[in-house]
C-alpha positions as CSV (number, residue, x, y, z in Angstrom):
1,M,-97.0,71.2,-86.0
2,K,-95.4,68.6,-83.8
3,R,-92.7,71.1,-82.7
4,S,-95.4,73.6,-81.6
5,F,-97.2,70.9,-79.6
6,V,-94.0,70.0,-77.8
7,I,-93.1,73.6,-77.0
8,V,-96.7,74.3,-75.8
9,S,-96.7,71.1,-73.7
10,S,-93.4,71.9,-72.2
11,L,-94.5,75.4,-71.2
12,V,-97.7,74.0,-69.7
13,M,-95.7,71.5,-67.6
14,L,-93.3,74.2,-66.4
15,L,-96.2,76.4,-65.4
16,W,-97.9,73.6,-63.6
17,A,-94.6,72.8,-61.7
18,A,-94.1,76.5,-60.8
19,V,-97.7,76.7,-59.5
20,S,-97.4,73.4,-57.6
21,W,-94.1,74.6,-56.0
22,A,-95.7,78.0,-55.1
23,D,-98.6,76.1,-53.5
24,A,-96.2,74.2,-51.4
25,Y,-94.9,77.4,-49.8
26,S,-98.5,78.7,-49.4
27,D,-99.6,75.4,-47.9
28,A,-96.7,75.3,-45.4
29,T,-97.2,78.9,-44.4
30,T,-100.9,78.3,-43.8
31,L,-100.2,75.2,-41.7
32,F,-97.8,77.2,-39.5
33,K,-100.3,80.2,-39.3
34,Q,-103.1,77.8,-38.2
35,S,-101.0,76.2,-35.4
36,K,-101.5,77.8,-32.0
37,Q,-97.8,77.2,-31.2
38,S,-96.5,79.3,-34.1
39,S,-99.3,81.6,-35.2
40,A,-98.5,84.5,-32.9
41,F,-95.0,84.7,-34.2
42,F,-96.3,85.8,-37.6
43,Q,-97.8,89.0,-36.0
44,N,-94.6,90.1,-34.2
45,A,-91.6,88.6,-36.1
46,Y,-89.5,90.8,-38.4
47,G,-89.5,87.9,-40.9
48,Y,-89.1,84.2,-41.4
49,A,-87.6,81.5,-43.5
50,I,-89.9,78.6,-44.6
51,F,-89.0,75.2,-45.9
52,P,-92.1,73.3,-47.2
53,S,-90.3,70.0,-47.4
54,I,-87.0,68.8,-45.9
55,G,-86.0,65.2,-46.5
56,K,-84.0,63.5,-43.7
57,G,-82.5,60.0,-43.6
58,G,-79.8,58.1,-41.9
59,L,-78.3,54.8,-40.7
60,I,-75.6,55.8,-38.1
61,V,-74.5,58.7,-40.4
62,G,-77.4,60.8,-41.6
63,G,-78.3,63.9,-43.5
64,A,-81.1,66.2,-44.4
65,H,-81.6,68.9,-47.1
66,G,-84.3,71.3,-48.1
67,N,-84.9,74.5,-50.0
68,G,-86.8,77.4,-48.7
69,R,-87.7,81.1,-49.1
70,V,-87.1,84.0,-46.8
71,F,-89.7,86.7,-46.1
72,V,-89.6,90.1,-44.4
73,H,-93.1,91.5,-43.5
74,D,-94.6,88.8,-45.9
75,Q,-92.5,89.9,-48.9
76,H,-90.3,87.3,-50.5
77,V,-86.7,88.7,-50.3
78,G,-84.5,85.7,-51.0
79,D,-84.1,82.0,-51.2
80,T,-82.3,79.7,-48.7
81,S,-81.2,76.1,-48.4
82,M,-80.6,73.9,-45.4
83,T,-78.2,71.0,-45.1
84,Q,-77.8,68.9,-42.0
85,V,-75.3,66.2,-41.1
86,S,-75.7,63.9,-38.1
87,I,-73.9,61.1,-36.5
88,G,-75.0,58.7,-33.8
89,L,-77.6,56.0,-33.3
90,Q,-80.2,56.6,-36.0
91,A,-82.2,54.6,-38.6
92,G,-84.9,55.6,-41.0
93,G,-86.2,58.6,-42.9
94,Q,-88.7,61.3,-42.7
95,A,-89.9,64.5,-44.3
96,Y,-90.9,67.6,-42.5
97,S,-91.7,71.3,-42.9
98,Q,-89.7,73.9,-41.0
99,I,-90.1,77.6,-40.2
100,I,-87.5,79.9,-38.6
101,F,-88.8,83.2,-37.3
102,F,-86.5,86.3,-37.0
103,K,-87.4,88.4,-33.9
104,D,-85.8,91.5,-35.3
105,K,-83.7,92.9,-38.1
106,S,-80.5,91.9,-36.3
107,A,-81.6,88.2,-36.3
108,F,-82.6,88.4,-40.0
109,E,-79.2,89.9,-40.8
110,S,-77.4,87.2,-38.9
111,F,-79.2,84.5,-40.8
112,T,-78.8,86.2,-44.2
113,S,-75.1,87.2,-43.8
114,G,-73.8,84.2,-45.6
115,N,-73.5,80.6,-44.3
116,F,-75.4,80.5,-41.1
117,E,-75.2,77.6,-38.6
118,F,-77.3,77.0,-35.5
119,D,-75.3,77.0,-32.3
120,A,-75.7,74.6,-29.4
121,G,-78.5,76.5,-27.7
122,A,-81.2,76.5,-30.4
123,S,-84.0,74.0,-30.5
124,A,-87.1,73.3,-32.5
125,V,-90.7,72.9,-31.4
126,V,-92.4,69.9,-33.0
127,I,-96.0,70.7,-33.9
128,T,-97.4,67.4,-35.2
129,A,-97.6,64.0,-33.5
130,A,-94.0,63.1,-32.8
131,A,-91.6,62.4,-30.0
132,G,-87.9,63.0,-30.0
133,A,-84.7,64.2,-28.4
134,T,-81.7,65.7,-30.0
135,A,-78.3,67.2,-29.0
136,G,-76.1,69.2,-31.2
137,S,-76.0,72.5,-33.0
138,Q,-79.8,72.6,-32.6
139,G,-79.3,72.1,-28.8
140,A,-80.4,69.5,-26.4
141,S,-84.2,69.1,-26.5
142,G,-87.0,66.7,-26.2
143,S,-90.5,67.1,-27.3
144,V,-93.8,65.3,-27.5
145,S,-97.0,66.5,-29.0
146,G,-100.5,65.3,-29.8
147,D,-101.3,66.9,-33.1
148,K,-100.6,70.2,-35.0
149,N,-103.3,72.0,-33.0
150,N,-102.6,70.6,-29.6
151,A,-98.8,70.5,-28.9
152,N,-97.5,70.2,-25.3
153,T,-94.6,72.6,-26.0
154,A,-94.4,76.3,-26.6
155,G,-92.0,78.2,-28.8
156,A,-89.6,80.9,-27.7
157,Y,-86.9,83.0,-29.3
158,H,-83.3,82.0,-28.7
159,K,-80.7,84.5,-29.9
160,G,-83.5,86.2,-31.9
161,M,-84.8,83.1,-33.7
162,A,-87.6,80.6,-33.1
163,V,-87.8,77.3,-35.0
164,F,-90.9,75.1,-35.5
165,T,-91.2,71.8,-37.4
166,V,-94.2,69.9,-38.7
167,V,-93.5,66.2,-39.4
168,K,-95.0,65.2,-42.8
169,G,-94.3,61.5,-42.8
170,G,-91.8,58.7,-42.3
171,A,-90.3,57.0,-39.3
172,M,-87.0,57.8,-37.8
173,V,-85.4,56.7,-34.5
174,Q,-82.4,58.7,-33.5
175,A,-80.0,59.8,-30.7
176,T,-77.6,62.0,-32.6
177,V,-75.3,64.9,-32.7
178,A,-76.3,67.1,-35.7
179,G,-75.6,70.5,-37.2
180,Q,-77.7,72.6,-39.5
181,K,-76.1,74.9,-42.0
182,F,-78.1,77.5,-44.1
183,K,-77.2,79.3,-47.2
184,Y,-79.0,82.5,-48.3
185,K,-79.3,84.1,-51.8
186,P,-81.1,87.5,-52.0
187,L,-83.5,88.1,-54.9
């Protein structure tokens, strides 16, 4: 009797965790679809990679990591992870959501070909209230925005990809050089 209760309880907890994780992807996708800066990309993009939560922290040397899913025409085709290393003047920690749109099949194949790294020309558009400047493999960029529905910046494709972030919380001050590396695993 006790053994059955433990097994059933464990299965219920696993199901709840799976539903919660699935909701994180759904919630993040809805947030980006409702933002006027990124919503149009869903209509024309070949696909996208979405990361519901990336944790970032640092004190001189920093890092970030998050897991995501890759979609082509709204079909889940694989899983991805992002790791970032940064060095420079930085202190604090934050969490954010990120989406990367693939303009066409060529951009999708570039991202999913193995270990993908952003080059020096890419940059991210920050959708929620935040201000920042970065230089590195994500490029040199600065951005300021009022809220997720009223950003002062607009997204554009660079080498077939467009990146948007939504800051979820935390506080981080930084002037860093950073590189993001992505891994892809097809379903």
